[in-house]
N, C-alpha and C positions, 0 to 999 in steps of 0.2 A: 084358025090360029089357036095355038096352045100357049099357055103361059107357064114357064118353069120358075118356081119360087125356090130360092136357096133354102135348103133344109139341113140343120146341123145334126150330125151323127151323135146320138147320146147314149147308145147302148148297142151291144152285139145282139143280133136277133136269135130267134129260136131254131133256125136252120143255118147250115154253113154259109149259104149265099143270101143272108139277109141281115139287116141292121134296123134299129129303131131310130127314127129321125124326129126332130122337132121342127114342124113347119108352122110358123106364126102361132106358137103356143099349143098346137095340136100334135100329139105323138102318135106315130103309126109305124108299122113294120113295112119295109119295102124290100124288094128283090134287088140284089146287087150283081147278078150274073153278067150284066152288060159292061161292068167295070173290070178292066183287066188288072189294074194296080191294087195294091193292098189299101184297105180303107181303115182309118183309125178314128178313135173317138175325138170329137172336136172339129173334124173336117166337115166341109159343106158339100152337098150333092145337089144336083138338079134332078127332080123327080117328075116322071110322066106316067100316069095311070098305074101307079104302084111299082114302077121300075126306076131305079137310079140310072140315068142316062149319061151322066158326066160329073166330074168333079169341078169345083169352082174354088178359087182362092178365098181365104178368110176375108181379106180386104175387099175383094170384089163382091163377095156375099153380103158383107155389112153395108157397103155402099148401095147395093141393089135393094136391100131391105129398107134402108133409109128413103130411097126413091119411092118404094111402094107406100111407105107411111105418108110421104108428101102428097102423092096422088090421092090417097084415101082422104086426107085432110081437105084437099081441094074439092073432092066430090061431096064430102059431108057439108061443106060450106055452100055448095050449089043446091043441095037438097033441103036446106033449112029455110 
């Protein structure tokens, strides 16, 4: 099973088919060749092994990130 975490596009990448994304505070360059539509700053992408595999709405991305925060908080409570 893989986990796709929504990542915000924060900068255009160093090549025509890449962007810099922010994934939970970590910035990295990803390949966008699998996305047919134009990608703009502020949009959210799902990333898998360095490739953008889809777009996700801002609302859905923010809800998903809140859900991840909730899961992490529960896990931290179980491990203390």
